C-alpha positions in Angstrom: 0.1 0.0 0.0 2.0 3.1 -1.4 1.0 6.6 0.0 -0.1 8.7 -2.8 1.8 11.9 -0.9 5.0 9.9 -0.9 6.2 11.3 -4.1 5.6 15.1 -2.8 7.4 14.5 0.2 10.4 12.9 -1.4 10.1 16.0 -3.7 10.0 18.4 -0.7 13.0 16.5 0.9 15.3 17.0 -2.2 14.0 20.4 -2.7 15.1 21.2 0.9 18.4 19.3 0.9 19.3 21.4 -2.5 18.6 24.8 -0.8 20.3 23.8 2.3 23.5 23.8 0.4 23.9 27.5 0.6 23.0 27.8 4.3 25.2 29.7 6.4 25.8 26.8 8.8 26.5 24.6 6.1 24.9 21.6 4.0 25.8 18.8 6.9 24.1 20.7 9.4 21.0 21.0 7.1 21.2 17.7 6.1 21.4 16.3 9.7 18.4 18.6 10.8 16.3 17.9 7.9 16.6 13.9 8.1 15.8 14.0 12.0 12.5 16.0 11.1 11.4 13.5 8.4 12.3 10.5 10.2 10.6 11.8 13.4 7.3 12.0 11.3 7.9 9.0 9.3 4.8 6.9 10.7 2.3 9.5 10.1 -0.5 7.9 8.0 -3.2 10.6 8.1 -3.4 12.5 4.5 -4.6 15.8 6.0 -1.8 15.9 8.5 0.6 14.8 5.7 -0.7 17.9 3.4 -0.3 20.3 6.4 3.6 19.2 7.0 4.1 19.5 3.3 3.1 23.0 3.2 5.1 23.6 6.2 8.0 22.6 4.6 7.1 24.5 1.4 7.0 27.5 3.6 10.2 26.8 4.9 11.4 26.3 1.3 10.2 29.9 0.4 11.8 31.5 3.6 15.1 30.0 2.5 15.0 31.4 -0.7 14.1 34.9 0.5 17.0 34.7 2.8 19.5 33.9 -0.1 17.8 36.7 -2.4 18.3 39.0 0.4 21.8 37.9 0.8 22.6 38.6 -2.9 21.0 41.9 -2.8 23.2 43.1 0.0 26.3 41.9 -1.6 25.3 43.4 -5.2 24.5 46.8 -2.9 27.6 46.6 -1.4 29.5 46.3 -4.8 28.1 49.1 -6.6 27.0 51.6 -4.0 29.1 53.4 -1.6 27.8 54.2 1.8 
């Protein structure tokens, strides 16, 4: 009995792992934390609860992207404008 949300969970995991490579504390830190979080919720079977967790993970991915864009913006601003 395969869960239809399994592919979404795997996609989210891979996306967060990819985004975590640029995290200030390093990719290893993110991988360990991510693995612990996904392993902790491994036995959840309720589709609604899984969807809520996926939504929370996607929100986290958007926050990471925003953090990276802000870092890039600050670096560009520092290069081209004098303070």
